[in-house]
C-alpha positions in Angstrom: 0.5 0.4 -0.2 1.0 3.4 -0.5 2.4 6.1 1.0 -0.7 8.4 0.2 -3.8 5.4 0.5 -2.0 5.3 4.4 -2.6 8.4 4.9 -6.3 9.4 3.2 -7.7 6.1 5.3 -5.9 7.4 8.4 -7.4 10.4 7.7 -10.8 9.1 6.9 -10.0 6.9 10.6 -9.6 9.5 12.4 -12.6 11.8 11.3 -15.2 9.0 12.1 -13.9 8.4 14.7 -14.0 12.0 16.3 -17.5 12.3 14.8 -19.4 9.3 16.5 -17.6 10.7 19.9 -14.7 8.9 20.9 -12.3 11.1 22.5 -9.0 12.7 20.9 -6.9 11.1 22.6 -8.3 7.7 22.1 -8.9 7.8 18.6 -5.9 8.4 18.0 -4.5 5.1 19.0 -7.3 3.4 17.8 -6.4 4.4 14.3 -2.8 3.4 14.5 -2.7 0.5 15.6 -5.8 -0.2 12.4 -3.8 1.0 10.8 -0.3 -1.3 11.9 -3.5 -4.0 11.5 -4.0 -3.3 7.8 -0.9 -2.7 6.9 1.1 -6.2 9.0 -1.4 -7.4 10.3 -0.5 -8.6 14.0 3.0 -9.2 13.9 3.7 -5.5 15.2 1.7 -5.7 17.7 3.8 -6.9 20.7 5.7 -3.3 19.9 3.0 -1.3 21.5 4.1 -2.7 24.6 7.5 -1.2 24.2 5.6 2.3 23.3 3.5 2.3 26.0 7.1 2.3 27.7 9.1 4.1 26.1 6.6 6.9 25.5 6.4 7.4 29.7 9.6 6.0 30.7 11.1 9.5 30.0 13.3 12.1 32.7 12.3 15.0 31.0 8.4 14.0 31.2 8.7 13.2 35.4 9.1 17.0 35.4 4.9 17.7 34.1 3.0 16.5 37.5 5.8 18.7 38.9 5.0 21.7 37.6 1.2 20.9 37.8 1.4 20.6 41.8 3.3 23.3 42.4 0.7 25.2 40.5 -2.1 24.1 42.8 -0.7 24.2 45.4 -0.3 28.5 45.4 -3.4 27.9 44.2 -5.0 26.7 47.0 -2.6 28.1 49.3 -3.5 31.8 47.9 -0.8 32.6 47.2 -1.5 33.2 43.4 -4.7 35.4 44.6 -2.7 37.2 46.8 -0.2 38.0 43.9 -2.4 39.2 41.7 -3.8 41.3 44.5 0.1 43.1 44.8 1.1 43.1 41.1 -2.7 45.2 40.4 -1.6 48.3 43.1 2.0 48.3 41.2 0.3 48.5 38.3 -2.4 50.9 38.9 -0.8 54.4 37.4 -0.3 52.3 34.3 -2.8 53.4 31.6 -5.5 50.2 31.8 -4.3 49.5 35.1 -6.2 46.4 36.6 -5.8 45.6 32.2 -2.4 45.3 32.0 -2.3 43.4 35.4 -4.0 40.8 33.2 -1.7 40.3 31.1 1.3 40.5 33.5 -0.3 39.0 36.0 -0.3 36.4 33.4 2.9 35.8 32.2 4.0 35.5 35.2 1.9 33.2 36.5 1.9 31.0 33.8 5.9 30.5 34.6 4.3 28.5 37.4 1.3 26.7 36.0 2.3 25.9 32.6 -0.8 25.6 31.4 -3.1 28.3 29.1 -6.3 26.8 31.0 -5.2 27.2 34.4 -3.5 30.6 34.0 -7.1 31.7 32.2 -9.1 30.5 35.4 -6.8 31.3 38.0 -6.2 35.5 36.9 -9.7 35.4 35.8 -11.5 34.0 39.0 -9.9 36.7 40.7 -9.8 39.8 38.1 -13.6 39.4 36.1 -15.5 40.5 39.6 -13.1 43.3 41.1 -13.0 45.0 37.2 -16.8 44.8 36.7 -16.4 46.7 40.5 -14.5 49.2 39.5 -16.1 49.9 35.9 -13.8 48.6 33.5 -15.5 47.6 29.8 -15.8 43.4 29.2 -14.5 44.1 26.2 -11.1 45.2 27.6 -11.6 42.7 30.6 -12.1 39.5 28.7 -9.8 40.4 25.9 -6.9 40.6 28.5 -8.0 37.5 30.3 -7.9 35.1 27.0 -5.1 37.1 25.1 -2.9 36.4 28.5 -3.5 33.7 29.5 -1.8 32.3 25.9 1.5 32.6 27.4 0.5 29.8 29.3 2.2 27.6 27.3 5.0 30.5 25.7 6.0 31.4 29.4 8.8 29.2 30.9 8.3 26.1 32.6 6.3 24.6 30.0 4.2 21.4 30.1 3.4 21.2 25.8 7.6 22.0 25.4 8.4 19.2 27.4 6.1 17.3 25.6 7.6 18.5 22.4 10.9 17.7 23.9 10.0 13.9 24.8 8.5 13.0 21.4 11.5 15.0 19.0 14.6 14.2 21.5 15.1 17.9 21.7 16.8 19.8 24.7 13.8 20.5 27.4 15.6 23.8 28.8 16.9 25.2 25.6 13.5 25.1 24.2 12.4 27.0 27.6 14.9 29.9 27.4 14.5 29.7 23.2 10.7 31.4 24.6 12.0 34.1 26.6 12.3 36.3 24.2 8.9 35.7 22.2 7.3 35.4 25.0 8.6 38.9 25.8 7.4 40.6 23.2 4.3 38.7 23.5 3.3 40.1 26.1 4.8 43.8 25.4 2.6 43.6 22.0 -0.5 42.9 24.7 0.6 45.8 26.7 0.8 48.3 24.7 -2.2 47.6 23.2 -4.0 47.1 25.8 -2.7 51.1 26.9 -4.0 52.3 23.2 -7.4 51.0 23.7 -7.1 52.5 26.6 -6.6 55.9 25.5 -8.5 55.4 22.6 -11.8 54.5 24.4 -12.0 56.5 27.9 -15.1 55.0 29.1 -13.2 51.6 29.2 -11.6 53.1 32.2 -12.2 54.0 35.5 -11.1 57.0 35.9 -7.5 57.1 37.8 -7.4 57.6 41.6 -5.1 58.5 44.3 -1.5 56.9 44.1 -0.8 54.3 46.3 0.6 54.9 49.3 4.3 53.7 50.7 2.1 51.3 53.0 0.6 49.9 50.1 3.2 49.0 47.5 5.0 47.8 50.7 2.4 45.5 51.4 1.6 45.0 47.4 5.9 43.5 47.3 5.7 41.9 49.9 2.7 39.2 48.2 4.2 39.8 44.5 8.2 39.2 46.7 7.2 34.9 47.5 5.8 34.2 43.4 8.7 35.9 42.0 11.6 34.7 43.9 10.4 30.6 42.9 9.9 31.8 38.9 13.5 33.4 39.1 15.0 30.5 41.1 13.4 28.4 38.5 14.4 30.1 35.0 17.8 31.3 36.4 18.4 27.2 37.6 17.9 25.5 34.2 19.1 29.0 32.4 22.6 28.6 34.6 23.0 24.9 34.2 22.7 24.1 37.6 19.4 22.0 37.6 17.3 20.3 35.0 13.6 21.0 34.0 12.8 17.9 36.5 14.9 19.3 39.5 13.6 22.8 38.7 10.6 21.3 38.8 11.3 18.9 42.2 12.5 22.4 43.5 9.6 24.8 42.1 7.8 22.0 43.7 9.2 22.2 47.4 9.3 26.6 46.9 5.5 26.1 46.8 5.0 24.5 49.5 7.5 26.9 51.7 5.1 30.2 50.3 1.7 28.1 51.2 3.4 27.3 54.9 3.7 31.0 54.7 0.4 31.8 53.7 -1.5 29.7 56.2 -3.8 28.9 53.7 -2.9 25.3 52.9 -4.5 22.4 55.1 -4.9 19.0 54.1 -7.6 19.4 52.2 -6.4 21.7 49.9 -3.0 19.6 49.7 -5.4 16.3 48.8 -7.2 18.5 46.2 -4.2 19.7 44.8 -2.4 16.5 44.4 -5.7 15.2 42.8 -5.5 17.4 40.3 -1.8 17.2 39.3 -2.6 13.5 39.5 -5.7 13.7 36.9 -4.1 16.4 34.5 -1.1 14.2 34.8 -3.1 10.9 33.7 -4.7 12.7 30.9 -1.8 13.6 29.7 -0.3 10.6 29.7 -3.2 8.5 27.6 -2.6 11.3 24.8 1.3 10.7 24.8 1.0 7.2 24.3 -2.0 7.3 22.4 -0.3 9.6 20.2 2.9 7.7 19.9 0.9 4.8 18.5 -0.2 7.0 15.8 3.5 7.5 15.5 4.4 4.6 15.2 1.7 3.9 12.7 2.9 6.9 10.8 6.2 5.9 9.9 5.9 2.2 9.2 3.7 3.4 6.3 6.3 6.0 5.5 3.5 8.7 5.8 6.7 11.4 7.5 9.6 10.3 4.2 6.6 10.3 2.1 4.7 13.4 2.9 8.7 15.4 3.1 10.0 13.5 -0.9 6.4 15.1 -2.6 6.8 18.6 -1.0 10.5 18.8 -1.8 9.8 17.7 -5.6 7.2 20.3 -5.2 9.9 23.1 -5.3 8.1 25.0 -3.0 10.9 27.5 -1.6 11.0 27.7 3.0 8.7 30.9 3.2 5.8 28.5 1.0 6.0 25.7 2.9 6.4 27.7 6.5 2.9 29.8 4.8 0.7 26.2 4.6 2.0 25.1 8.3 1.1 28.1 9.7 -3.0 27.7 8.1 -2.3 23.9 8.5 -1.5 24.3 12.1 -4.4 27.8 12.4 -7.4 25.0 10.5 -6.4 22.2 13.2 -6.4 24.8 16.0 -10.0 25.1 15.7 -10.6 21.5 16.3 -7.7 20.0 18.2 -6.2 20.7 21.5 -2.5 21.4 21.7 -1.0 19.1 22.6 -3.1 16.3 20.0 -2.4 18.4 17.1 1.5 18.2 17.4 1.5 14.3 18.4 -0.7 14.3 14.7 0.9 16.0 13.0 5.2 16.0 14.5 5.4 12.8 13.0 4.0 13.6 9.3 5.6 17.1 8.9 9.4 16.1 10.9 11.4 14.7 7.6 10.1 17.6 5.7 11.1 19.9 8.3 14.6 19.0 8.6 14.6 18.1 4.5 14.3 22.2 4.8 16.6 22.9 7.0 14.6 24.4 9.9 15.8 24.4 13.6 14.1 21.4 16.2 14.1 24.3 18.6 12.7 27.1 16.4 9.7 24.6 15.4 9.2 23.9 19.4 8.9 28.0 19.6 6.7 28.2 16.5 4.5 25.1 17.4 3.8 26.0 20.7 2.4 29.8 19.6 0.1 27.5 17.5 -1.5 25.6 19.8 -1.7 28.9 22.0 -3.7 29.8 19.1 -5.8 27.5 19.4 -6.6 28.3 22.9 -8.5 31.1 21.6 -10.3 29.5 18.3 -13.3 28.9 18.9 -15.1 26.1 18.6 -12.5 24.3 21.3 -11.0 27.1 22.4 -10.3 26.0 25.5 -9.6 29.8 27.1 -12.5 31.2 25.4 -14.3 29.3 27.6 -12.7 29.3 30.6 -13.7 33.2 30.6 -16.9 32.7 29.8 -17.6 29.2 32.9 -16.3 32.7 35.3 -18.6 35.3 33.5 -21.6 33.4 33.3 -24.0 36.2 31.9 -21.4 37.0 29.2 -21.3 36.0 25.2 -19.5 33.5 23.3 -19.7 35.9 20.8 -18.4 38.9 22.7 -15.8 37.1 24.3 -14.6 36.4 20.7 -14.5 39.8 19.7 -12.7 40.9 22.8 -10.4 38.0 21.5 -9.7 38.6 18.2 -7.3 41.7 18.5 -4.8 38.8 20.4 -5.4 36.2 18.1 -4.1 38.9 15.1 -0.6 39.6 17.4 0.2 36.1 17.9 0.0 35.6 14.3 1.8 38.6 13.7 4.5 37.0 15.9 4.3 33.9 14.3 5.9 35.5 11.3 8.0 37.7 12.6 9.9 34.0 14.0 10.5 33.1 10.4 11.4 36.1 9.4 14.0 37.1 12.0 14.7 33.6 13.7 17.5 34.1 16.3 14.6 35.5 18.4 13.8 32.1 19.6 17.1 30.8 18.6 20.4 33.6 20.3 20.1 33.0 23.8 20.0 29.0 23.6 23.3 29.0 21.7 24.4 31.6 24.0 23.5 28.5 26.5 24.8 26.1 24.2 28.8 28.5 24.5 29.4 29.2 28.5 
């Protein structure tokens, strides 16, 4: 059977399963098993056990539950809420005050949660009531929450990039470092947009109040310092080569429990809830990874990746045309699939072509994580949109989508900026290698 026929069969099988309501993780695994059986009978079935073991037997992936637990502990202990409240005071005199706090707070909280949806829910739960109480327009509020939440996987450490690193055997530390500059650019674009919007629509924001007193600023700094120290310790430790991502995750968990102890709000019930949530999220991710790797095995044995690479190479596509094709492809897939599933579906097929055209593993990981964040903002699956609506239950999805559109456009522009200036992602990893 040709690789083209195999590709059509796999796409058809996957489409049928999704249409009848089979969960995406199981749909990938079943498609892979059926495909392997059609091509090779049952001869490759024994290798499926190796796939399951090798998919999860990764030192890098040990960091996933630890980072999730770290975020859960800080959330359950109230440390995240105190951090946002302190940040709101410090940002109070900037145009769009609380809206700017949403962006910066989301960027910094991303560094402890590693998840876009968790960031959106956490910041949104605190911010929406406060911003409505102070008279902020919902358009500005919802946009900063969904857009800021989309920084969740772009700001290190990122669960998405940990999984990508394990799939393509890239350095997780280099991937984390590579996202720092693009992440800062995204934060800057979002904050500049909010400032312009606040000045252009003065009725969208309340009048500036009295400046914060030195006592208020002191309290705000006390609220912000613990989590800021945690973030700097994790990122600095990895960049300095002191810790691996897994060790950084373990150290982050330890600091999170220390911070929670300082807040005196983390009882046994909260610890149990944090651990259960961490286990649940990790199990779901493990199921997606295992089934994605089974599908990847089927794709490899069918020769689909090599066939696609050869076909695209023979077409004589320029790198820019191929990049544009990737951008549009992921934009479409992102409207239907969650980010990790989208990555596990496409990387086995496209990876040979990427290497043949000279695209860097690290650069592609950064591009892919931005596309995954765009998926978080794209209806009907867009989890950030749903997260905001779950907090603001009276909000219409149409308004949330309209408020989100400018941030999606800015992230799209960032993708093309990365193509034109790849050193935005590659310069820091290169400097780290030279040390």
